[in-house]
All heavy atoms as an XYZ file, in Angstrom:
977
protein
N      80.249    159.077    121.956
C      79.699    159.608    123.333
C      80.486    158.876    124.412
O      80.708    157.697    124.325
C      78.214    159.219    123.425
C      77.225    160.252    123.110
S      75.618    159.903    123.431
C      74.942    159.755    121.769
N      80.659    159.670    125.337
C      81.418    159.127    126.627
C      80.434    158.366    127.402
O      79.301    158.729    127.625
C      81.881    160.319    127.265
C      83.106    159.907    128.229
C      83.325    161.082    129.119
C      84.542    161.874    128.869
N      84.898    162.860    129.754
N      80.832    157.152    127.977
C      80.009    156.405    128.752
C      79.750    157.135    130.033
O      80.569    157.780    130.641
C      80.692    155.073    129.140
C      79.792    154.070    129.773
C      80.424    152.689    129.948
O      81.561    152.613    129.708
N      79.681    151.725    130.335
N      78.357    157.132    130.361
C      78.030    157.965    131.615
C      77.699    159.271    131.276
O      77.191    159.969    132.250
N      77.789    159.754    130.137
C      77.437    161.195    129.771
C      75.916    161.204    129.657
O      75.223    160.365    129.480
C      78.138    161.582    128.486
O      77.458    160.905    127.397
N      75.388    162.610    129.900
C      73.940    162.718    129.824
C      73.445    162.222    128.407
O      72.265    161.734    128.339
C      73.759    164.245    129.961
C      75.023    164.731    130.609
C      76.059    163.727    130.295
N      74.110    162.495    127.331
C      73.691    162.069    125.975
C      73.517    160.589    125.938
O      72.479    159.957    125.413
N      74.384    159.785    126.399
C      74.401    158.277    126.306
C      73.299    157.773    127.262
O      72.530    156.890    126.980
C      75.730    157.671    126.668
O      76.096    157.926    127.920
N      73.107    158.474    128.337
C      71.930    158.032    129.286
C      70.562    158.371    128.630
O      69.698    157.463    128.741
C      71.979    158.848    130.626
O      73.153    158.522    131.222
N      70.385    159.446    127.926
C      69.236    159.763    127.289
C      68.944    158.687    126.158
O      67.951    158.247    125.932
C      69.261    161.135    126.754
N      70.044    158.535    125.340
C      69.852    157.496    124.284
C      69.402    156.057    124.794
O      68.598    155.401    124.266
C      71.196    157.370    123.533
C      71.168    156.335    122.297
C      70.130    156.712    121.315
C      72.520    156.285    121.684
N      70.161    155.673    125.931
C      69.806    154.336    126.554
C      68.273    154.440    126.954
O      67.538    153.390    126.859
C      70.683    154.071    127.778
N      67.846    155.470    127.580
C      66.498    155.535    127.991
C      65.556    155.464    126.789
O      64.493    154.676    126.854
C      66.245    156.907    128.693
N      65.784    156.151    125.671
C      64.909    156.038    124.551
C      64.876    154.682    123.890
O      63.858    154.111    123.605
C      65.367    157.083    123.512
C      64.773    156.854    122.110
C      65.133    158.534    123.924
N      66.056    154.010    123.801
C      66.104    152.672    123.276
C      65.477    151.671    124.244
O      64.688    150.827    123.726
C      67.571    152.311    123.086
C      68.312    153.021    121.985
C      69.851    152.528    122.021
C      67.671    152.709    120.586
N      65.545    151.893    125.553
C      64.798    151.038    126.565
C      63.341    151.134    126.334
O      62.544    150.246    126.343
N      62.854    152.410    126.166
C      61.309    152.592    126.005
C      60.930    151.997    124.761
O      59.846    151.476    124.622
C      61.128    154.154    126.000
C      61.090    154.760    127.379
O      60.941    154.089    128.361
N      61.356    156.099    127.438
N      61.686    152.102    123.666
C      61.323    151.510    122.360
C      61.306    150.020    122.536
O      60.355    149.332    121.961
C      62.366    151.838    121.290
C      62.255    153.359    120.859
S      63.577    153.922    119.659
C      63.266    152.766    118.315
N      62.161    149.359    123.197
C      62.209    147.925    123.457
C      60.993    147.492    124.183
O      60.413    146.499    123.889
C      63.482    147.488    124.131
N      60.584    148.283    125.197
C      59.493    147.944    125.974
C      58.188    147.972    125.138
O      57.379    147.018    125.245
C      59.248    148.972    127.122
C      59.971    148.528    128.417
C      59.710    149.630    129.563
O      58.666    150.055    129.626
O      60.673    149.787    130.275
N      58.076    148.996    124.305
C      56.841    149.069    123.470
C      56.759    147.961    122.436
O      55.735    147.470    122.200
C      56.887    150.477    122.795
C      56.558    151.596    123.642
C      56.501    152.941    122.924
C      56.249    154.116    123.929
N      56.307    155.409    123.300
N      57.963    147.641    121.991
C      57.952    146.564    120.954
C      57.578    145.152    121.628
O      56.975    144.370    120.924
C      59.290    146.450    120.312
C      59.635    147.430    119.362
C      58.917    147.285    118.020
C      59.278    148.406    117.066
N      58.453    148.429    115.944
N      57.848    144.916    122.849
C      57.577    143.658    123.524
C      56.171    143.639    124.010
O      55.658    142.515    124.335
C      58.614    143.494    124.661
O      58.373    144.364    125.686
N      55.477    144.741    124.047
C      54.014    144.677    124.457
C      53.261    144.004    123.300
O      53.291    144.508    122.143
C      53.515    146.039    124.785
C      54.138    146.689    126.052
C      53.645    148.107    126.263
O      52.743    148.505    125.412
O      54.251    148.802    127.002
N      52.430    143.065    123.656
C      51.773    142.389    122.578
C      50.276    142.971    122.689
O      49.681    142.884    123.768
C      51.578    140.932    122.825
C      53.056    140.132    122.714
C      53.146    139.573    121.465
C      54.465    138.807    121.479
N      55.077    138.736    120.206
N      49.716    143.528    121.623
C      48.333    144.059    121.760
C      47.287    142.859    121.816
O      47.655    141.784    121.314
C      48.190    144.773    120.425
C      49.222    144.192    119.546
C      50.323    143.784    120.432
N      46.275    143.169    122.468
C      45.188    142.116    122.603
C      44.681    141.937    121.300
O      44.300    142.839    120.528
C      44.149    142.635    123.584
C      42.927    141.747    123.815
C      43.454    140.505    124.586
C      41.833    142.510    124.622
N      44.424    140.571    120.864
C      43.923    140.243    119.592
C      42.422    139.728    119.857
O      41.568    140.247    119.067
C      44.776    139.260    118.922
C      44.150    138.834    117.541
C      46.103    139.798    118.713
N      42.267    138.825    120.702
C      40.799    138.335    120.914
C      40.356    138.557    122.258
O      41.208    138.684    123.295
C      40.897    136.816    120.677
C      41.197    136.312    119.316
C      41.305    134.837    119.295
C      40.126    136.806    118.409
N      39.049    138.745    122.344
C      38.475    139.126    123.637
C      37.039    138.660    123.692
O      36.497    138.139    122.661
C      38.330    140.628    123.746
C      38.235    141.209    125.099
O      38.079    140.560    126.092
O      38.170    142.552    125.188
N      36.490    138.581    124.895
C      34.990    138.069    125.036
C      34.268    139.395    125.253
O      34.805    140.430    125.798
C      34.902    137.191    126.178
C      35.290    135.769    125.875
C      36.349    135.269    126.570
C      34.597    135.025    124.860
C      36.799    133.983    126.140
C      35.054    133.798    124.644
C      36.129    133.213    125.233
N      33.006    139.411    124.834
C      32.116    140.504    125.142
C      30.675    140.020    125.294
O      30.365    138.951    125.116
N      29.833    141.021    125.752
C      28.388    140.720    125.902
C      27.691    141.884    125.149
O      27.960    143.018    125.347
C      28.040    140.698    127.341
C      26.473    140.445    127.453
C      28.728    139.502    128.071
N      26.652    141.435    124.302
C      25.856    142.478    123.695
C      24.832    142.976    124.736
O      24.126    142.266    125.415
C      25.136    141.911    122.457
C      26.072    141.242    121.479
C      24.131    142.894    121.899
C      27.060    142.261    120.930
N      24.759    144.298    124.880
C      23.979    144.905    125.936
C      22.522    145.179    125.317
O      22.321    145.031    124.211
C      24.532    146.243    126.374
C      26.018    146.029    126.915
C      26.078    145.340    128.173
O      25.516    145.609    129.099
N      26.821    144.166    128.018
N      21.630    145.604    126.304
C      20.239    145.807    125.792
C      20.047    146.835    124.700
O      19.091    146.740    123.971
C      19.370    146.142    127.132
O      19.772    147.395    127.613
N      20.876    147.803    124.666
C      20.839    148.744    123.615
C      21.759    148.409    122.424
O      22.071    149.248    121.538
C      21.224    150.138    124.046
C      22.628    150.233    124.586
O      23.426    149.153    124.719
O      23.082    151.283    124.983
N      22.180    147.133    122.357
C      23.051    146.603    121.260
C      24.393    147.250    121.386
O      25.252    147.082    120.399
C      22.375    146.703    119.928
C      21.344    145.663    119.704
C      20.096    145.874    120.085
C      21.737    144.400    119.179
C      19.028    144.979    119.946
C      20.698    143.379    118.983
C      19.432    143.704    119.345
O      18.487    142.686    119.242
N      24.779    147.867    122.472
C      26.234    148.230    122.580
C      26.995    146.918    122.952
O      26.345    145.889    123.352
C      26.372    149.325    123.660
O      26.040    148.875    124.860
N      28.263    147.041    122.865
C      29.167    145.882    123.101
C      30.044    146.133    124.284
O      30.786    147.101    124.266
C      30.060    145.672    121.821
C      31.200    144.565    122.027
C      30.630    143.200    122.370
C      32.025    144.602    120.786
N      29.964    145.393    125.283
C      30.747    145.549    126.487
C      31.825    144.363    126.458
O      31.479    143.221    126.647
C      29.831    145.411    127.728
C      30.603    145.496    129.124
C      31.074    146.848    129.427
C      31.720    146.936    130.824
N      33.049    147.472    130.772
N      33.043    144.664    126.271
C      34.160    143.697    126.297
C      34.756    143.565    127.673
O      34.608    144.410    128.554
C      35.188    143.917    125.257
O      35.893    145.170    125.689
C      34.502    144.237    123.870
N      35.445    142.395    127.747
C      36.093    142.120    129.159
C      37.231    143.218    129.419
O      37.558    143.426    130.565
C      36.669    140.829    129.180
C      35.632    139.670    129.274
O      34.436    140.043    129.411
N      35.898    138.415    129.155
N      37.943    143.642    128.359
C      39.067    144.456    128.541
C      38.921    145.924    128.322
O      39.742    146.764    128.708
C      40.276    143.961    127.825
O      39.954    143.964    126.459
C      40.594    142.477    128.204
N      37.978    146.300    127.512
C      37.740    147.773    127.303
C      36.657    148.417    128.141
O      35.601    147.736    128.188
C      37.312    147.936    125.768
C      37.228    149.343    125.352
C      38.390    149.981    125.084
C      35.993    149.933    125.084
C      38.382    151.330    124.606
C      35.989    151.221    124.597
C      37.114    151.964    124.336
N      36.956    149.395    128.920
C      36.097    149.938    129.908
C      34.587    150.113    129.454
O      33.718    149.449    129.856
N      34.371    151.283    128.847
C      32.943    151.619    128.610
C      32.384    150.761    127.441
O      33.165    150.292    126.561
C      33.089    153.062    128.166
C      34.406    153.250    127.622
C      35.254    152.318    128.455
N      30.998    150.603    127.477
C      30.499    149.915    126.310
C      30.717    150.634    124.977
O      30.774    151.887    124.960
C      28.978    149.878    126.591
C      28.835    150.089    128.200
C      30.074    150.948    128.494
N      30.862    149.888    123.967
C      31.104    150.448    122.628
C      29.690    150.551    121.938
O      29.035    149.609    121.915
C      32.019    149.489    121.792
C      33.403    149.333    122.435
C      32.245    150.146    120.302
C      34.130    148.172    121.949
N      29.311    151.793    121.596
C      27.903    152.074    121.106
C      27.674    151.172    119.827
O      28.502    150.928    119.029
C      27.906    153.471    120.811
C      28.990    154.069    121.555
C      30.068    153.033    121.710
N      26.290    150.719    119.763
C      25.860    150.139    118.530
C      26.232    151.049    117.345
O      25.854    152.239    117.352
C      24.408    149.890    118.679
C      23.753    149.197    117.524
N      22.573    149.561    116.959
C      24.111    148.035    116.971
C      22.278    148.724    116.105
N      23.158    147.754    115.978
N      26.839    150.495    116.360
C      27.193    151.152    115.119
C      28.773    151.578    115.158
O      29.255    151.986    114.134
N      29.261    151.455    116.338
C      30.784    151.790    116.434
C      31.646    150.630    116.445
O      32.925    150.661    116.665
C      31.050    152.726    117.740
C      30.520    154.091    117.516
O      30.073    154.463    116.441
O      30.634    154.862    118.450
N      31.149    149.392    116.249
C      31.902    148.199    116.197
C      31.375    147.424    114.947
O      30.331    147.697    114.415
C      31.783    147.308    117.488
C      30.395    146.856    117.844
C      29.848    145.652    117.284
C      29.632    147.646    118.649
C      28.625    145.258    117.646
C      28.257    147.144    119.017
C      27.850    145.931    118.440
O      26.590    145.548    118.844
N      32.212    146.506    114.393
C      31.708    145.798    113.207
C      31.380    144.352    113.639
O      31.591    143.877    114.774
C      32.911    145.714    112.270
O      33.333    146.873    111.862
N      30.558    143.685    112.775
C      30.196    142.359    113.017
C      30.477    141.503    111.711
O      30.348    142.034    110.639
C      28.639    142.281    113.298
C      28.371    142.922    114.679
C      27.829    142.780    112.297
N      30.833    140.225    111.871
C      31.054    139.377    110.735
C      29.545    138.931    110.263
O      28.619    138.910    111.027
C      31.765    138.098    111.211
S      33.547    138.563    111.409
N      29.579    138.560    109.025
C      28.347    138.252    108.328
C      27.679    137.097    109.064
O      26.359    137.130    109.115
C      28.687    137.852    106.886
C      27.503    137.268    106.131
C      27.991    136.920    104.686
N      29.104    135.973    104.826
C      29.657    135.434    103.829
N      29.201    135.673    102.529
N      30.651    134.485    103.894
N      28.289    136.109    109.675
C      27.719    134.977    110.216
C      26.696    135.351    111.380
O      25.932    134.593    111.782
C      28.641    133.967    110.576
S      29.805    134.421    111.953
N      26.863    136.544    112.020
C      26.044    136.937    113.094
C      25.016    137.993    112.707
O      24.482    138.707    113.510
C      26.850    137.462    114.347
C      27.673    136.308    114.955
C      27.762    138.645    114.029
N      24.734    138.102    111.470
C      23.775    139.037    110.899
C      22.590    138.322    110.272
O      21.728    139.051    109.652
C      24.388    140.086    109.921
O      24.831    139.269    108.758
C      25.512    140.831    110.517
N      22.412    137.018    110.473
C      21.193    136.366    109.862
C      19.907    136.796    110.535
O      19.837    136.621    111.707
C      21.407    134.844    109.997
C      20.167    134.041    109.575
C      19.740    134.150    108.254
C      19.480    133.380    110.585
C      18.578    133.410    107.975
C      18.391    132.685    110.207
C      17.913    132.696    108.816
O      16.755    132.071    108.553
N      19.047    137.378    109.762
C      17.727    137.806    110.266
C      16.737    136.576    110.296
O      16.451    136.037    109.281
C      17.248    138.831    109.357
C      15.776    139.415    109.746
O      15.249    138.922    110.650
O      15.402    140.458    109.096
N      16.403    136.339    111.536
C      15.433    135.102    111.626
C      14.096    135.223    110.948
O      13.409    134.302    110.689
C      15.230    134.849    113.252
C      15.664    136.226    113.738
C      16.626    136.884    112.818
N      13.739    136.493    110.539
C      12.410    136.765    109.938
C      12.521    136.494    108.466
O      11.497    136.532    107.781
N      13.720    136.200    108.011
C      13.887    136.037    106.499
C      14.426    134.605    106.334
O      15.430    134.267    106.880
C      14.872    137.009    105.923
C      15.105    136.843    104.406
C      14.392    138.460    106.203
N      13.773    133.779    105.487
C      14.278    132.478    105.251
C      15.827    132.531    104.671
O      16.165    133.510    103.984
C      13.427    131.846    104.107
C      12.212    132.738    104.208
C      12.635    134.028    104.684
N      16.594    131.543    105.028
C      18.071    131.552    104.631
C      18.028    131.448    103.095
O      18.782    132.232    102.458
C      18.629    130.389    105.243
C      20.167    130.170    104.899
C      20.996    131.439    105.297
C      20.784    129.002    105.498
N      17.248    130.469    102.516
C      17.261    130.341    101.104
C      15.815    130.108    100.638
O      15.009    129.589    101.395
C      18.156    129.182    100.629
O      17.591    128.038    101.163
C      19.595    129.318    100.992
N      15.566    130.449     99.369
C      14.323    130.074     98.847
C      14.536    129.661     97.359
O      15.408    130.239     96.721
C      13.414    131.377     98.724
C      12.927    131.851    100.167
C      11.894    133.054    100.017
O      11.848    133.680     99.015
N      11.196    133.277    101.050
N      13.861    128.668     97.057
C      13.946    128.198     95.673
C      12.510    128.307     94.983
O      11.561    127.737     95.494
C      14.316    126.640     95.633
O      15.523    126.479     96.313
C      14.432    126.107     94.211
N      12.401    129.193     94.047
C      11.056    129.430     93.448
C      11.059    128.475     92.198
O      12.016    128.529     91.318
C      10.948    130.790     93.074
C      10.807    131.674     94.348
C      11.920    132.335     94.762
C       9.619    131.790     94.937
C      11.936    133.126     95.922
C       9.564    132.683     96.034
C      10.604    133.341     96.520
O      10.523    134.071     97.591
N       9.983    127.867     91.922
C       9.886    127.018     90.771
C       8.653    127.763     89.945
O       7.746    128.234     90.412
C       9.440    125.573     91.142
S      10.709    124.762     92.091
N       8.834    127.595     88.578
C       7.874    128.301     87.707
C       6.617    127.410     87.489
O       5.786    127.903     86.614
C       8.559    128.620     86.409
C       9.057    127.419     85.633
O       8.662    126.223     85.974
O       9.682    127.594     84.557
N       6.456    126.354     88.139
C       5.292    125.536     87.842
C       5.384    124.644     86.672
O       4.417    123.927     86.312
N       6.443    124.639     85.936
C       6.659    123.709     84.797
C       6.805    122.280     85.213
O       6.938    121.567     84.245
C       7.825    124.262     83.985
N       6.924    122.017     86.408
C       7.078    120.591     86.756
C       6.085    120.301     87.932
O       5.500    121.187     88.518
C       8.455    120.391     87.248
C       8.762    120.778     88.658
N       8.999    122.142     88.895
C       8.860    120.259     89.813
C       9.216    122.360     90.101
N       9.219    121.194     90.768
N       5.901    119.041     88.125
C       4.956    118.625     89.212
C       5.478    117.396     89.799
O       6.258    116.708     89.293
C       3.487    118.504     88.707
O       3.485    117.442     87.817
N       5.012    117.240     91.027
C       5.436    115.927     91.892
C       4.211    115.263     92.268
O       3.760    115.354     93.437
C       6.337    116.421     93.001
C       7.582    117.009     92.469
C       8.416    117.672     93.617
O       7.850    117.852     94.707
N       9.541    118.119     93.381
N       3.493    114.631     91.364
C       2.138    113.961     91.756
C       2.267    112.984     92.791
O       1.332    112.771     93.624
C       1.622    113.467     90.377
C       2.812    113.409     89.478
C       3.833    114.385     89.988
N       3.404    112.289     92.860
C       3.610    111.200     93.996
C       3.577    111.799     95.244
O       3.280    111.147     96.265
C       4.875    110.366     93.657
C       4.813    109.605     92.309
O       3.699    109.369     91.942
O       5.912    109.185     91.860
N       4.119    112.999     95.383
C       4.066    113.665     96.700
C       2.774    114.398     97.081
O       2.649    114.951     98.101
C       5.287    114.723     96.713
N       1.816    114.410     96.100
C       0.572    114.995     96.404
C       0.455    116.516     96.151
O      -0.563    117.160     96.430
N       1.449    117.050     95.415
C       1.301    118.457     95.139
C       2.132    118.634     93.849
O       2.911    117.929     93.353
C       1.892    119.402     96.071
C       3.386    119.139     96.558
C       4.366    119.733     95.896
C       3.667    118.263     97.577
C       5.667    119.498     96.200
C       5.062    118.025     97.938
C       5.963    118.638     97.259
N       1.750    119.691     93.161
C       2.486    120.016     91.772
C       2.556    121.428     91.544
O       1.991    122.197     92.281
N       3.227    121.744     90.539
C       3.358    123.199     90.093
C       4.295    123.987     90.984
O       5.146    123.497     91.583
N       3.999    125.333     91.012
C       4.901    126.201     91.737
C       4.891    125.998     93.190
O       3.908    125.735     93.785
C       4.455    127.693     91.461
N       6.041    126.019     93.800
C       6.104    125.834     95.230
C       7.513    126.512     95.750
O       8.367    126.775     94.873
C       6.025    124.480     95.662
C       7.011    123.562     95.163
N       6.870    122.948     93.969
C       8.133    123.056     95.543
C       7.900    122.167     93.727
N       8.719    122.178     94.728
N       7.633    126.644     97.020
C       8.829    127.345     97.579
C       9.358    126.346     98.598
O       8.595    125.847     99.371
C       8.351    128.666     98.163
C       9.578    129.317     98.957
C       7.819    129.733     97.116
N      10.663    126.312     98.640
C      11.312    125.613     99.707
C      12.103    126.710    100.622
O      12.819    127.548    100.146
C      12.458    124.649     99.147
C      11.970    123.661     98.219
N      11.367    122.520     98.657
C      11.895    123.635     96.821
C      10.976    121.827     97.551
N      11.371    122.549     96.431
N      11.934    126.589    101.946
C      12.468    127.469    102.818
C      13.322    126.598    103.786
O      12.997    125.615    104.346
C      11.430    128.214    103.645
C      10.576    129.113    102.827
C       9.728    129.990    103.781
O       9.515    129.737    104.954
N       9.023    130.882    103.108
N      14.585    127.188    103.937
C      15.583    126.462    104.822
C      15.807    127.471    105.943
O      16.242    128.512    105.770
C      16.921    126.134    104.094
C      17.891    125.584    105.023
C      16.647    125.277    102.901
N      15.517    126.979    107.184
C      15.670    127.937    108.311
C      16.817    127.425    109.214
O      16.907    126.206    109.425
C      14.331    128.116    109.050
C      13.372    128.787    108.222
C      12.018    129.019    108.939
O      11.946    128.843    110.150
O      11.045    129.281    108.283
N      17.493    128.301    109.751
C      18.570    127.931    110.669
C      18.124    127.823    112.099
O      17.061    128.489    112.490
C      19.630    128.997    110.637
C      20.502    129.079    109.367
C      21.519    130.261    109.482
C      21.223    127.793    109.107
N      18.682    126.996    112.939
C      18.303    126.893    114.447
C      18.436    128.256    115.076
O      19.195    129.114    114.606
C      19.203    125.954    114.959
C      20.154    125.502    113.820
C      19.844    126.133    112.695
N      17.767    128.472    116.123
C      17.730    129.673    116.943
C      19.164    130.126    117.272
O      19.515    131.298    117.151
C      16.962    129.656    118.176
C      16.995    130.789    119.093
C      15.436    129.417    117.687
N      20.059    129.261    117.552
C      21.452    129.767    117.998
C      22.233    130.063    116.816
O      23.326    130.614    117.110
C      22.158    128.534    118.805
C      22.446    127.307    117.959
C      23.017    126.235    118.765
C      23.153    124.895    118.085
N      23.674    123.876    118.825
N      21.690    130.188    115.650
C      22.430    130.629    114.477
C      21.907    131.968    114.074
O      22.455    132.654    113.143
C      22.290    129.795    113.235
C      22.908    128.352    113.475
S      24.679    128.328    113.670
C      25.083    128.694    111.963
N      20.972    132.587    114.884
C      20.432    133.864    114.437
C      21.297    135.026    114.832
O      22.400    134.772    115.391
C      19.133    134.179    115.313
C      17.867    133.351    114.902
C      16.673    133.536    115.585
C      17.920    132.466    113.831
C      15.618    132.689    115.227
C      16.857    131.747    113.493
C      15.701    131.823    114.223
O      14.589    131.185    113.763
N      20.995    136.232    114.382
C      21.872    137.423    114.655
C      22.006    137.683    116.117
O      21.301    137.209    116.931
C      21.371    138.627    113.789
C      19.934    139.032    114.132
C      19.194    138.670    115.224
C      19.217    139.893    113.370
N      17.974    139.311    115.185
C      17.874    140.047    114.036
C      19.442    140.662    112.208
C      16.850    140.895    113.497
C      18.512    141.351    111.661
C      17.182    141.459    112.348
N      23.058    138.467    116.392
C      23.319    138.752    117.727
C      22.142    139.538    118.442
O      21.401    140.237    117.755
C      24.622    139.636    117.970
C      24.556    140.888    117.131
C      25.792    138.725    117.698
C      25.788    141.781    117.215
N      21.982    139.135    119.668
C      20.881    139.738    120.510
C      21.457    140.144    121.910
O      22.417    139.614    122.290
C      19.670    138.730    120.603
C      19.057    138.301    119.330
C      18.079    137.302    119.573
N      18.824    136.021    119.881
C      18.365    134.853    119.955
N      17.107    134.598    119.628
N      19.164    133.795    120.175
N      20.743    141.052    122.577
C      21.144    141.410    123.920
C      21.363    140.231    124.762
O      20.505    139.220    124.768
C      19.968    142.316    124.417
C      19.431    142.930    123.066
C      19.592    141.851    122.120
N      22.407    140.149    125.534
C      22.642    139.067    126.388
C      23.674    138.011    125.794
O      24.170    137.154    126.511
N      23.799    138.071    124.471
C      24.685    137.081    123.797
C      26.183    137.401    124.228
O      26.617    138.536    124.237
C      24.570    137.280    122.317
C      23.374    136.455    121.703
O      22.750    135.776    122.552
O      23.121    136.838    120.638
N      26.796    136.297    124.505
C      28.292    136.440    124.688
C      28.957    136.135    123.459
O      28.638    135.241    122.679
C      28.661    135.253    125.707
C      30.137    135.224    126.170
C      30.322    134.279    127.259
N      31.737    134.445    127.782
C      32.608    133.426    127.866
N      32.204    132.142    127.624
N      33.843    133.669    128.255
N      29.874    137.039    123.097
C      30.498    137.057    121.797
C      32.068    136.949    121.902
O      32.608    137.448    122.777
C      30.003    138.222    120.968
C      28.508    138.170    120.686
C      30.399    139.552    121.675
N      32.623    136.486    120.804
C      33.998    136.493    120.535
C      34.378    137.803    119.785
O      33.819    137.936    118.682
C      34.549    135.263    119.816
C      36.016    135.133    119.595
C      36.830    135.056    120.818
C      36.271    133.956    118.614
N      35.319    138.567    120.255
C      35.602    139.839    119.708
C      37.093    139.802    119.283
O      37.964    139.426    120.021
C      35.399    140.950    120.678
C      35.788    142.339    120.072
C      33.943    141.015    121.069
N      37.312    140.255    118.038
C      38.787    140.426    117.479
C      39.035    141.897    117.499
O      38.123    142.784    117.082
C      38.807    139.801    116.174
N      40.157    142.327    117.922
C      40.561    143.687    117.854
C      41.422    143.953    116.565
O      42.477    143.276    116.491
C      41.375    144.145    119.130
C      40.405    144.183    120.346
C      40.230    143.250    121.226
C      39.551    145.358    120.650
N      39.216    143.768    122.076
C      38.832    144.958    121.846
C      39.327    146.554    120.044
C      37.944    145.788    122.369
C      38.441    147.442    120.649
C      37.763    147.051    121.755
N      40.938    144.736    115.649
C      41.736    145.098    114.482
C      42.033    146.529    114.567
O      41.179    147.379    114.459
C      40.921    144.750    113.211
C      41.698    145.094    112.000
C      40.449    143.313    113.237
N      43.386    146.816    114.834
C      43.716    148.108    115.144
C      42.996    148.640    116.309
O      42.997    147.924    117.388
C      43.701    149.137    113.907
C      44.622    148.755    112.855
O      45.650    148.322    113.139
O      44.271    149.040    111.703
N      42.117    149.681    116.238
C      41.360    150.102    117.478
C      39.920    149.763    117.342
O      39.059    150.324    117.999
C      41.469    151.659    117.545
C      43.005    152.057    118.036
O      43.538    151.315    118.724
N      43.432    153.142    117.512
N      39.589    148.857    116.332
C      38.257    148.509    116.162
C      37.870    147.169    116.620
O      38.550    146.157    116.408
C      37.898    148.551    114.730
C      36.458    148.412    114.413
C      36.126    148.537    112.843
O      36.963    148.872    112.066
O      34.911    148.288    112.463
N      36.666    147.040    117.342
C      36.220    145.772    117.796
C      35.334    145.158    116.677
O      34.568    145.778    116.082
C      35.448    145.968    119.063
N      35.523    143.857    116.467
C      34.872    143.146    115.380
C      34.262    141.895    116.041
O      35.032    141.092    116.554
C      35.783    142.704    114.191
C      34.945    141.908    113.175
C      36.397    143.886    113.566
N      32.895    141.805    116.129
C      32.299    140.619    116.730
C      32.392    139.501    115.690
O      31.850    139.627    114.508
C      30.795    140.929    117.028
C      30.153    139.675    117.474
C      30.614    141.988    118.098
N      33.059    138.468    115.981
C      33.261    137.284    115.217
C      32.226    136.288    115.161
O      31.640    135.847    114.148
C      34.634    136.588    115.525
C      35.760    137.533    115.590
C      34.807    135.359    114.681
C      36.125    138.056    114.207
N      31.762    135.982    116.351
C      30.636    134.888    116.519
C      30.042    134.994    117.824
O      30.597    135.535    118.745
C      31.177    133.592    116.125
C      30.131    132.588    115.580
O      28.907    132.894    115.586
O      30.460    131.621    115.120
N      28.920    134.250    118.013
C      28.359    134.095    119.304
C      28.954    132.894    119.983
O      29.278    131.889    119.306
C      26.789    133.930    119.174
C      26.205    135.102    118.539
C      26.233    133.723    120.566
C      24.778    134.827    118.148
N      29.262    133.041    121.275
C      29.986    131.918    121.954
C      28.950    131.324    123.003
O      28.359    132.100    123.717
C      31.241    132.511    122.817
C      31.841    131.419    123.561
C      32.241    133.185    121.842
N      28.985    129.957    123.029
C      28.090    129.231    123.946
C      28.879    128.350    124.883
O      30.126    128.002    124.499
C      27.151    128.319    123.063
C      26.053    128.976    122.159
C      26.460    129.217    120.883
C      24.986    129.538    122.722
C      25.488    129.884    120.043
C      24.079    130.150    121.881
C      24.391    130.468    120.482
N      28.272    128.056    125.951
C      28.948    127.090    126.871
C      29.052    125.692    126.110
O      28.181    125.365    125.360
C      28.216    127.038    128.172
C      28.253    128.381    128.806
C      28.211    128.381    130.272
N      28.942    127.312    130.965
C      30.172    127.435    131.410
N      30.852    128.437    131.211
N      30.835    126.333    132.049
N      30.077    124.938    126.480
C      30.246    123.645    125.819
C      29.156    122.595    126.168
O      28.953    121.672    125.471
C      31.571    123.041    126.234
O      31.690    122.920    127.505
N      28.448    122.822    127.244
C      27.401    121.851    127.662
C      26.172    121.831    126.645
O      25.353    121.091    126.826
C      26.959    122.054    129.086
C      26.395    123.424    129.405
O      26.173    124.183    128.494
O      26.169    123.732    130.516
N      26.122    122.754    125.659
C      24.924    122.697    124.736
C      25.295    121.655    123.670
O      24.454    121.312    122.765
C      24.648    124.075    124.083
C      25.803    124.400    123.141
C      24.414    125.011    125.086
C      25.311    125.582    122.138
N      26.567    121.063    123.584
C      26.929    120.224    122.644
C      26.684    118.843    123.003
O      27.175    118.504    124.185
C      28.442    120.419    122.208
C      28.897    119.417    121.106
C      28.704    121.806    121.763
N      26.208    118.000    122.317
C      26.040    116.473    122.576
C      24.743    116.198    123.203
O      23.784    116.762    123.398
């Protein structure tokens, strides 16, 4: 191709556009807030994402109405020194800040392709210590 020809100008434009697209870095992490209807409103995506149209990591799905773990004993042992014996249940409950996402929660969102994934609930640092 001759320099300055329409063909070389078109090729240069196509290559320039390809280079621009390659240099654009897609957003990977974002903040969001869970809305009253459990939709997700992120900082960078315009409309709220409806409940059911985004994913959540397992750590934000703990149901506070269900004990985290239960140990059932068959009653074959007893603990007379403790004042009880036989069958009993141990329940381990997480603190409130470990419960599932609720309206008003600020969350960390990862973008995987075109899907928003809620990673965890984000708190201000002044709750620590």
